[in-house]
PyMOL commands that place a pseudoatom at each C-alpha (Angstrom):
pseudoatom trace, name=CA, resn=MET, resi=1, chain=A, elem=C, hetatm=0, pos=[-34.784, 20.267, -26.774]
pseudoatom trace, name=CA, resn=SER, resi=2, chain=A, elem=C, hetatm=0, pos=[-31.475, 22.104, -26.886]
pseudoatom trace, name=CA, resn=MET, resi=3, chain=A, elem=C, hetatm=0, pos=[-33.099, 25.183, -25.336]
pseudoatom trace, name=CA, resn=THR, resi=4, chain=A, elem=C, hetatm=0, pos=[-34.066, 23.219, -22.228]
pseudoatom trace, name=CA, resn=MET, resi=5, chain=A, elem=C, hetatm=0, pos=[-30.611, 21.706, -21.899]
pseudoatom trace, name=CA, resn=LYS, resi=6, chain=A, elem=C, hetatm=0, pos=[-28.769, 25.035, -21.851]
pseudoatom trace, name=CA, resn=PRO, resi=7, chain=A, elem=C, hetatm=0, pos=[-30.368, 26.393, -18.648]
pseudoatom trace, name=CA, resn=ILE, resi=8, chain=A, elem=C, hetatm=0, pos=[-29.518, 23.170, -16.806]
pseudoatom trace, name=CA, resn=VAL, resi=9, chain=A, elem=C, hetatm=0, pos=[-25.915, 23.326, -17.935]
pseudoatom trace, name=CA, resn=TRP, resi=10, chain=A, elem=C, hetatm=0, pos=[-25.697, 26.954, -16.823]
pseudoatom trace, name=CA, resn=ILE, resi=11, chain=A, elem=C, hetatm=0, pos=[-27.212, 26.168, -13.452]
pseudoatom trace, name=CA, resn=VAL, resi=12, chain=A, elem=C, hetatm=0, pos=[-24.666, 23.384, -12.876]
pseudoatom trace, name=CA, resn=ALA, resi=13, chain=A, elem=C, hetatm=0, pos=[-21.810, 25.615, -14.051]
pseudoatom trace, name=CA, resn=ILE, resi=14, chain=A, elem=C, hetatm=0, pos=[-22.945, 28.459, -11.778]
pseudoatom trace, name=CA, resn=ALA, resi=15, chain=A, elem=C, hetatm=0, pos=[-23.232, 26.070, -8.811]
pseudoatom trace, name=CA, resn=ILE, resi=16, chain=A, elem=C, hetatm=0, pos=[-19.711, 24.764, -9.392]
pseudoatom trace, name=CA, resn=MET, resi=17, chain=A, elem=C, hetatm=0, pos=[-18.264, 28.263, -9.823]
pseudoatom trace, name=CA, resn=GLY, resi=18, chain=A, elem=C, hetatm=0, pos=[-20.120, 29.442, -6.713]
pseudoatom trace, name=CA, resn=SER, resi=19, chain=A, elem=C, hetatm=0, pos=[-18.697, 26.629, -4.565]
pseudoatom trace, name=CA, resn=TYR, resi=20, chain=A, elem=C, hetatm=0, pos=[-15.218, 27.259, -5.995]
pseudoatom trace, name=CA, resn=ASN, resi=21, chain=A, elem=C, hetatm=0, pos=[-15.438, 30.975, -5.263]
pseudoatom trace, name=CA, resn=SER, resi=22, chain=A, elem=C, hetatm=0, pos=[-16.680, 30.406, -1.716]
pseudoatom trace, name=CA, resn=PHE, resi=23, chain=A, elem=C, hetatm=0, pos=[-13.843, 27.910, -1.125]
pseudoatom trace, name=CA, resn=SER, resi=24, chain=A, elem=C, hetatm=0, pos=[-11.165, 30.277, -2.384]
pseudoatom trace, name=CA, resn=GLN, resi=25, chain=A, elem=C, hetatm=0, pos=[-12.637, 33.179, -0.368]
pseudoatom trace, name=CA, resn=LYS, resi=26, chain=A, elem=C, hetatm=0, pos=[-12.573, 31.074, 2.811]
pseudoatom trace, name=CA, resn=GLU, resi=27, chain=A, elem=C, hetatm=0, pos=[-8.966, 30.151, 2.179]
pseudoatom trace, name=CA, resn=THR, resi=28, chain=A, elem=C, hetatm=0, pos=[-7.855, 33.762, 1.583]
pseudoatom trace, name=CA, resn=THR, resi=29, chain=A, elem=C, hetatm=0, pos=[-9.626, 35.038, 4.682]
pseudoatom trace, name=CA, resn=LYS, resi=30, chain=A, elem=C, hetatm=0, pos=[-7.922, 32.430, 6.837]
pseudoatom trace, name=CA, resn=THR, resi=31, chain=A, elem=C, hetatm=0, pos=[-4.392, 33.228, 5.701]
pseudoatom trace, name=CA, resn=SER, resi=32, chain=A, elem=C, hetatm=0, pos=[-4.594, 36.993, 5.217]
pseudoatom trace, name=CA, resn=SER, resi=33, chain=A, elem=C, hetatm=0, pos=[-6.679, 39.737, 3.723]
pseudoatom trace, name=CA, resn=LYS, resi=34, chain=A, elem=C, hetatm=0, pos=[-4.472, 39.753, 0.600]
pseudoatom trace, name=CA, resn=GLN, resi=35, chain=A, elem=C, hetatm=0, pos=[-4.928, 37.395, -2.322]
pseudoatom trace, name=CA, resn=SER, resi=36, chain=A, elem=C, hetatm=0, pos=[-3.018, 34.165, -1.670]
pseudoatom trace, name=CA, resn=GLU, resi=37, chain=A, elem=C, hetatm=0, pos=[-0.609, 32.826, -4.250]
pseudoatom trace, name=CA, resn=PRO, resi=38, chain=A, elem=C, hetatm=0, pos=[-1.371, 29.497, -5.867]
pseudoatom trace, name=CA, resn=THR, resi=39, chain=A, elem=C, hetatm=0, pos=[0.208, 26.413, -4.318]
pseudoatom trace, name=CA, resn=VAL, resi=40, chain=A, elem=C, hetatm=0, pos=[3.153, 25.056, -6.297]
pseudoatom trace, name=CA, resn=ILE, resi=41, chain=A, elem=C, hetatm=0, pos=[3.877, 21.337, -6.244]
pseudoatom trace, name=CA, resn=GLU, resi=42, chain=A, elem=C, hetatm=0, pos=[7.430, 20.497, -7.224]
pseudoatom trace, name=CA, resn=ALA, resi=43, chain=A, elem=C, hetatm=0, pos=[8.289, 17.422, -9.273]
pseudoatom trace, name=CA, resn=PRO, resi=44, chain=A, elem=C, hetatm=0, pos=[10.644, 14.905, -7.632]
pseudoatom trace, name=CA, resn=LYS, resi=45, chain=A, elem=C, hetatm=0, pos=[14.335, 15.393, -8.239]
pseudoatom trace, name=CA, resn=GLU, resi=46, chain=A, elem=C, hetatm=0, pos=[16.286, 13.021, -10.474]
pseudoatom trace, name=CA, resn=GLU, resi=47, chain=A, elem=C, hetatm=0, pos=[17.909, 11.248, -7.506]
pseudoatom trace, name=CA, resn=GLU, resi=48, chain=A, elem=C, hetatm=0, pos=[14.553, 10.474, -5.882]
pseudoatom trace, name=CA, resn=LYS, resi=49, chain=A, elem=C, hetatm=0, pos=[13.632, 7.165, -7.475]
pseudoatom trace, name=CA, resn=TYR, resi=50, chain=A, elem=C, hetatm=0, pos=[10.655, 5.043, -6.613]
pseudoatom trace, name=CA, resn=GLN, resi=51, chain=A, elem=C, hetatm=0, pos=[11.281, 3.073, -3.432]
pseudoatom trace, name=CA, resn=MET, resi=52, chain=A, elem=C, hetatm=0, pos=[9.415, -0.118, -2.704]
pseudoatom trace, name=CA, resn=GLY, resi=53, chain=A, elem=C, hetatm=0, pos=[7.108, 0.197, 0.287]
pseudoatom trace, name=CA, resn=ASP, resi=54, chain=A, elem=C, hetatm=0, pos=[4.655, -1.864, 2.255]
pseudoatom trace, name=CA, resn=HIS, resi=55, chain=A, elem=C, hetatm=0, pos=[1.947, -1.029, -0.271]
pseudoatom trace, name=CA, resn=ASP, resi=56, chain=A, elem=C, hetatm=0, pos=[3.590, -3.135, -3.001]
pseudoatom trace, name=CA, resn=PRO, resi=57, chain=A, elem=C, hetatm=0, pos=[1.960, -6.556, -3.256]
pseudoatom trace, name=CA, resn=VAL, resi=58, chain=A, elem=C, hetatm=0, pos=[4.944, -8.227, -4.932]
pseudoatom trace, name=CA, resn=PRO, resi=59, chain=A, elem=C, hetatm=0, pos=[8.614, -7.515, -4.288]
pseudoatom trace, name=CA, resn=TYR, resi=60, chain=A, elem=C, hetatm=0, pos=[10.846, -6.971, -7.287]
pseudoatom trace, name=CA, resn=PRO, resi=61, chain=A, elem=C, hetatm=0, pos=[13.915, -9.182, -7.787]
pseudoatom trace, name=CA, resn=LYS, resi=62, chain=A, elem=C, hetatm=0, pos=[17.124, -7.662, -6.486]
pseudoatom trace, name=CA, resn=GLU, resi=63, chain=A, elem=C, hetatm=0, pos=[20.037, -8.444, -8.769]
pseudoatom trace, name=CA, resn=SER, resi=64, chain=A, elem=C, hetatm=0, pos=[22.738, -7.215, -6.377]
pseudoatom trace, name=CA, resn=SER, resi=65, chain=A, elem=C, hetatm=0, pos=[21.582, -9.379, -3.465]
pseudoatom trace, name=CA, resn=SER, resi=66, chain=A, elem=C, hetatm=0, pos=[23.220, -12.796, -3.169]
pseudoatom trace, name=CA, resn=LYS, resi=67, chain=A, elem=C, hetatm=0, pos=[20.610, -14.057, -0.672]
pseudoatom trace, name=CA, resn=GLN, resi=68, chain=A, elem=C, hetatm=0, pos=[17.007, -13.448, -1.714]
pseudoatom trace, name=CA, resn=GLU, resi=69, chain=A, elem=C, hetatm=0, pos=[15.013, -12.631, 1.450]
pseudoatom trace, name=CA, resn=ASP, resi=70, chain=A, elem=C, hetatm=0, pos=[11.679, -11.870, -0.219]
pseudoatom trace, name=CA, resn=THR, resi=71, chain=A, elem=C, hetatm=0, pos=[8.778, -14.241, -0.651]
pseudoatom trace, name=CA, resn=TYR, resi=72, chain=A, elem=C, hetatm=0, pos=[6.992, -13.799, -3.966]
pseudoatom trace, name=CA, resn=MET, resi=73, chain=A, elem=C, hetatm=0, pos=[3.273, -14.079, -4.675]
pseudoatom trace, name=CA, resn=ILE, resi=74, chain=A, elem=C, hetatm=0, pos=[3.705, -14.008, -8.451]
pseudoatom trace, name=CA, resn=VAL, resi=75, chain=A, elem=C, hetatm=0, pos=[6.531, -15.828, -10.205]
pseudoatom trace, name=CA, resn=ASP, resi=76, chain=A, elem=C, hetatm=0, pos=[7.431, -16.682, -13.799]
pseudoatom trace, name=CA, resn=GLU, resi=77, chain=A, elem=C, hetatm=0, pos=[7.218, -20.430, -13.088]
pseudoatom trace, name=CA, resn=SER, resi=78, chain=A, elem=C, hetatm=0, pos=[4.925, -21.590, -10.271]
pseudoatom trace, name=CA, resn=PRO, resi=79, chain=A, elem=C, hetatm=0, pos=[6.120, -24.128, -7.724]
pseudoatom trace, name=CA, resn=SER, resi=80, chain=A, elem=C, hetatm=0, pos=[5.044, -27.674, -8.518]
pseudoatom trace, name=CA, resn=PHE, resi=81, chain=A, elem=C, hetatm=0, pos=[4.840, -30.962, -6.694]
pseudoatom trace, name=CA, resn=VAL, resi=82, chain=A, elem=C, hetatm=0, pos=[7.474, -33.367, -7.994]
pseudoatom trace, name=CA, resn=GLY, resi=83, chain=A, elem=C, hetatm=0, pos=[5.611, -35.856, -10.180]
pseudoatom trace, name=CA, resn=GLY, resi=84, chain=A, elem=C, hetatm=0, pos=[2.677, -33.539, -10.866]
pseudoatom trace, name=CA, resn=THR, resi=85, chain=A, elem=C, hetatm=0, pos=[-0.907, -33.405, -9.656]
pseudoatom trace, name=CA, resn=ALA, resi=86, chain=A, elem=C, hetatm=0, pos=[-1.494, -37.157, -9.940]
pseudoatom trace, name=CA, resn=GLN, resi=87, chain=A, elem=C, hetatm=0, pos=[1.483, -37.859, -7.682]
pseudoatom trace, name=CA, resn=MET, resi=88, chain=A, elem=C, hetatm=0, pos=[0.283, -35.222, -5.195]
pseudoatom trace, name=CA, resn=ASN, resi=89, chain=A, elem=C, hetatm=0, pos=[-3.200, -36.801, -5.081]
pseudoatom trace, name=CA, resn=HIS, resi=90, chain=A, elem=C, hetatm=0, pos=[-1.538, -40.164, -4.453]
pseudoatom trace, name=CA, resn=TYR, resi=91, chain=A, elem=C, hetatm=0, pos=[0.460, -38.598, -1.599]
pseudoatom trace, name=CA, resn=PHE, resi=92, chain=A, elem=C, hetatm=0, pos=[-2.744, -37.226, -0.004]
pseudoatom trace, name=CA, resn=ALA, resi=93, chain=A, elem=C, hetatm=0, pos=[-4.623, -40.529, -0.397]
pseudoatom trace, name=CA, resn=LYS, resi=94, chain=A, elem=C, hetatm=0, pos=[-1.744, -42.528, 1.109]
pseudoatom trace, name=CA, resn=ASN, resi=95, chain=A, elem=C, hetatm=0, pos=[-0.913, -40.182, 4.014]
pseudoatom trace, name=CA, resn=MET, resi=96, chain=A, elem=C, hetatm=0, pos=[-4.230, -38.610, 5.058]
pseudoatom trace, name=CA, resn=LYS, resi=97, chain=A, elem=C, hetatm=0, pos=[-5.577, -39.646, 8.446]
pseudoatom trace, name=CA, resn=TYR, resi=98, chain=A, elem=C, hetatm=0, pos=[-9.254, -38.707, 8.270]
pseudoatom trace, name=CA, resn=PRO, resi=99, chain=A, elem=C, hetatm=0, pos=[-10.234, -37.410, 11.736]
pseudoatom trace, name=CA, resn=GLU, resi=100, chain=A, elem=C, hetatm=0, pos=[-12.444, -39.848, 13.700]
pseudoatom trace, name=CA, resn=ARG, resi=101, chain=A, elem=C, hetatm=0, pos=[-14.993, -37.185, 14.653]
pseudoatom trace, name=CA, resn=ALA, resi=102, chain=A, elem=C, hetatm=0, pos=[-15.277, -36.148, 11.006]
pseudoatom trace, name=CA, resn=ILE, resi=103, chain=A, elem=C, hetatm=0, pos=[-15.974, -39.763, 10.034]
pseudoatom trace, name=CA, resn=LYS, resi=104, chain=A, elem=C, hetatm=0, pos=[-18.630, -40.181, 12.780]
pseudoatom trace, name=CA, resn=GLU, resi=105, chain=A, elem=C, hetatm=0, pos=[-20.354, -36.899, 11.921]
pseudoatom trace, name=CA, resn=GLU, resi=106, chain=A, elem=C, hetatm=0, pos=[-19.843, -37.396, 8.160]
pseudoatom trace, name=CA, resn=ILE, resi=107, chain=A, elem=C, hetatm=0, pos=[-18.031, -34.059, 7.789]
pseudoatom trace, name=CA, resn=GLN, resi=108, chain=A, elem=C, hetatm=0, pos=[-16.610, -33.321, 4.362]
pseudoatom trace, name=CA, resn=GLY, resi=109, chain=A, elem=C, hetatm=0, pos=[-15.134, -30.260, 2.702]
pseudoatom trace, name=CA, resn=LYS, resi=110, chain=A, elem=C, hetatm=0, pos=[-12.003, -28.439, 1.632]
pseudoatom trace, name=CA, resn=VAL, resi=111, chain=A, elem=C, hetatm=0, pos=[-9.295, -26.811, 3.709]
pseudoatom trace, name=CA, resn=TYR, resi=112, chain=A, elem=C, hetatm=0, pos=[-7.410, -24.093, 1.824]
pseudoatom trace, name=CA, resn=ILE, resi=113, chain=A, elem=C, hetatm=0, pos=[-3.771, -24.015, 2.881]
pseudoatom trace, name=CA, resn=ARG, resi=114, chain=A, elem=C, hetatm=0, pos=[-1.220, -21.350, 2.041]
pseudoatom trace, name=CA, resn=PHE, resi=115, chain=A, elem=C, hetatm=0, pos=[2.464, -22.087, 2.457]
pseudoatom trace, name=CA, resn=VAL, resi=116, chain=A, elem=C, hetatm=0, pos=[5.871, -20.972, 1.269]
pseudoatom trace, name=CA, resn=VAL, resi=117, chain=A, elem=C, hetatm=0, pos=[7.896, -23.142, -1.082]
pseudoatom trace, name=CA, resn=GLU, resi=118, chain=A, elem=C, hetatm=0, pos=[11.504, -22.371, -0.165]
pseudoatom trace, name=CA, resn=GLU, resi=119, chain=A, elem=C, hetatm=0, pos=[14.287, -21.996, -2.733]
pseudoatom trace, name=CA, resn=ASP, resi=120, chain=A, elem=C, hetatm=0, pos=[15.307, -25.596, -2.014]
pseudoatom trace, name=CA, resn=GLY, resi=121, chain=A, elem=C, hetatm=0, pos=[11.684, -26.838, -2.385]
pseudoatom trace, name=CA, resn=ARG, resi=122, chain=A, elem=C, hetatm=0, pos=[10.786, -27.333, 1.294]
pseudoatom trace, name=CA, resn=PRO, resi=123, chain=A, elem=C, hetatm=0, pos=[7.212, -26.377, 2.265]
pseudoatom trace, name=CA, resn=THR, resi=124, chain=A, elem=C, hetatm=0, pos=[7.311, -23.943, 5.242]
pseudoatom trace, name=CA, resn=GLN, resi=125, chain=A, elem=C, hetatm=0, pos=[5.120, -21.311, 6.934]
pseudoatom trace, name=CA, resn=VAL, resi=126, chain=A, elem=C, hetatm=0, pos=[1.989, -23.471, 6.559]
pseudoatom trace, name=CA, resn=MET, resi=127, chain=A, elem=C, hetatm=0, pos=[-1.253, -21.717, 7.465]
pseudoatom trace, name=CA, resn=VAL, resi=128, chain=A, elem=C, hetatm=0, pos=[-4.984, -22.336, 7.061]
pseudoatom trace, name=CA, resn=MET, resi=129, chain=A, elem=C, hetatm=0, pos=[-6.576, -19.695, 4.840]
pseudoatom trace, name=CA, resn=ARG, resi=130, chain=A, elem=C, hetatm=0, pos=[-10.082, -21.175, 5.047]
pseudoatom trace, name=CA, resn=GLY, resi=131, chain=A, elem=C, hetatm=0, pos=[-10.913, -24.288, 6.975]
pseudoatom trace, name=CA, resn=ILE, resi=132, chain=A, elem=C, hetatm=0, pos=[-13.899, -26.539, 7.453]
pseudoatom trace, name=CA, resn=THR, resi=133, chain=A, elem=C, hetatm=0, pos=[-16.133, -24.689, 9.911]
pseudoatom trace, name=CA, resn=ASP, resi=134, chain=A, elem=C, hetatm=0, pos=[-17.310, -27.673, 11.959]
pseudoatom trace, name=CA, resn=CYS, resi=135, chain=A, elem=C, hetatm=0, pos=[-14.032, -29.582, 11.898]
pseudoatom trace, name=CA, resn=PRO, resi=136, chain=A, elem=C, hetatm=0, pos=[-10.876, -27.978, 13.307]
pseudoatom trace, name=CA, resn=GLU, resi=137, chain=A, elem=C, hetatm=0, pos=[-9.372, -31.491, 13.353]
pseudoatom trace, name=CA, resn=CYS, resi=138, chain=A, elem=C, hetatm=0, pos=[-9.534, -31.482, 9.529]
pseudoatom trace, name=CA, resn=ASP, resi=139, chain=A, elem=C, hetatm=0, pos=[-7.647, -28.164, 9.489]
pseudoatom trace, name=CA, resn=VAL, resi=140, chain=A, elem=C, hetatm=0, pos=[-4.934, -29.640, 11.732]
pseudoatom trace, name=CA, resn=GLU, resi=141, chain=A, elem=C, hetatm=0, pos=[-4.657, -32.729, 9.520]
pseudoatom trace, name=CA, resn=ALA, resi=142, chain=A, elem=C, hetatm=0, pos=[-4.336, -30.612, 6.361]
pseudoatom trace, name=CA, resn=VAL, resi=143, chain=A, elem=C, hetatm=0, pos=[-1.507, -28.604, 7.961]
pseudoatom trace, name=CA, resn=ARG, resi=144, chain=A, elem=C, hetatm=0, pos=[0.231, -31.845, 8.987]
pseudoatom trace, name=CA, resn=LEU, resi=145, chain=A, elem=C, hetatm=0, pos=[-0.017, -33.208, 5.446]
pseudoatom trace, name=CA, resn=ILE, resi=146, chain=A, elem=C, hetatm=0, pos=[1.559, -30.107, 3.917]
pseudoatom trace, name=CA, resn=ARG, resi=147, chain=A, elem=C, hetatm=0, pos=[4.338, -29.896, 6.532]
pseudoatom trace, name=CA, resn=GLN, resi=148, chain=A, elem=C, hetatm=0, pos=[5.329, -33.509, 5.868]
pseudoatom trace, name=CA, resn=MET, resi=149, chain=A, elem=C, hetatm=0, pos=[5.281, -33.228, 2.069]
pseudoatom trace, name=CA, resn=PRO, resi=150, chain=A, elem=C, hetatm=0, pos=[8.432, -34.064, 0.172]
pseudoatom trace, name=CA, resn=LYS, resi=151, chain=A, elem=C, hetatm=0, pos=[10.345, -31.239, -1.515]
pseudoatom trace, name=CA, resn=TRP, resi=152, chain=A, elem=C, hetatm=0, pos=[8.682, -29.368, -4.372]
pseudoatom trace, name=CA, resn=GLU, resi=153, chain=A, elem=C, hetatm=0, pos=[10.106, -27.837, -7.510]
pseudoatom trace, name=CA, resn=PRO, resi=154, chain=A, elem=C, hetatm=0, pos=[10.475, -24.205, -6.358]
pseudoatom trace, name=CA, resn=GLY, resi=155, chain=A, elem=C, hetatm=0, pos=[9.006, -21.186, -8.107]
pseudoatom trace, name=CA, resn=LYS, resi=156, chain=A, elem=C, hetatm=0, pos=[11.331, -19.352, -10.469]
pseudoatom trace, name=CA, resn=ILE, resi=157, chain=A, elem=C, hetatm=0, pos=[11.929, -15.808, -11.646]
pseudoatom trace, name=CA, resn=ASN, resi=158, chain=A, elem=C, hetatm=0, pos=[14.240, -15.355, -14.626]
pseudoatom trace, name=CA, resn=GLY, resi=159, chain=A, elem=C, hetatm=0, pos=[15.215, -19.015, -14.274]
pseudoatom trace, name=CA, resn=LYS, resi=160, chain=A, elem=C, hetatm=0, pos=[16.361, -18.586, -10.662]
pseudoatom trace, name=CA, resn=ALA, resi=161, chain=A, elem=C, hetatm=0, pos=[14.667, -20.452, -7.785]
pseudoatom trace, name=CA, resn=VAL, resi=162, chain=A, elem=C, hetatm=0, pos=[12.941, -18.097, -5.325]
pseudoatom trace, name=CA, resn=LYS, resi=163, chain=A, elem=C, hetatm=0, pos=[10.771, -18.398, -2.211]
pseudoatom trace, name=CA, resn=SER, resi=164, chain=A, elem=C, hetatm=0, pos=[7.132, -18.149, -3.223]
pseudoatom trace, name=CA, resn=TYR, resi=165, chain=A, elem=C, hetatm=0, pos=[3.652, -18.570, -1.787]
pseudoatom trace, name=CA, resn=TYR, resi=166, chain=A, elem=C, hetatm=0, pos=[1.432, -21.404, -2.903]
pseudoatom trace, name=CA, resn=THR, resi=167, chain=A, elem=C, hetatm=0, pos=[-2.221, -22.026, -1.993]
pseudoatom trace, name=CA, resn=ILE, resi=168, chain=A, elem=C, hetatm=0, pos=[-3.761, -25.446, -2.287]
pseudoatom trace, name=CA, resn=PRO, resi=169, chain=A, elem=C, hetatm=0, pos=[-7.088, -27.048, -1.333]
pseudoatom trace, name=CA, resn=VAL, resi=170, chain=A, elem=C, hetatm=0, pos=[-6.916, -30.242, 0.717]
pseudoatom trace, name=CA, resn=THR, resi=171, chain=A, elem=C, hetatm=0, pos=[-10.164, -32.133, 0.135]
pseudoatom trace, name=CA, resn=PHE, resi=172, chain=A, elem=C, hetatm=0, pos=[-11.772, -34.264, 2.828]
pseudoatom trace, name=CA, resn=LYS, resi=173, chain=A, elem=C, hetatm=0, pos=[-14.308, -36.583, 1.208]
pseudoatom trace, name=CA, resn=LEU, resi=174, chain=A, elem=C, hetatm=0, pos=[-15.802, -39.791, 2.565]
pseudoatom trace, name=CA, resn=MET, resi=175, chain=A, elem=C, hetatm=0, pos=[-16.073, -42.627, 0.092]
for i in range(1, 175): cmd.bond("trace and resi %d" % i, "trace and resi %d" % (i + 1))
show_as sticks, trace
zoom trace
């Protein structure tokens, strides 16, 4: 068994070495007829620290900034509706205006809304993440409900209130 394995390993090793040699020969013939020196990659200097870029999903808190401009996706304490989930459900039941067309056509479902809870608790930047396909009126009503909500308890990082995203489903169900 081990005798049959060795030839296969050698064949793979020879194939890899052959492709490496052909690559390095192509590279040396392009640059010059002499052997090229290996490429040296220098490490970053001490002063060059990591800088936050567009590729970062979550901004880091800035201690020196007096006005926090960033909106966080992940926080230590999530925003919450004042009074809790039961109070929020009561708010939806009391304030929802079920669209007439949705009632006639018996359309039900969930509209997923994403919004920003400001540092003072106001819901802003309301947008539909996924709506009810056959009922754009339901999407509009869900946005209206969120925009008119009372202030929330804002999200917090290190005990400090920050702007943060929050996603919530608004359920349309006929009783």
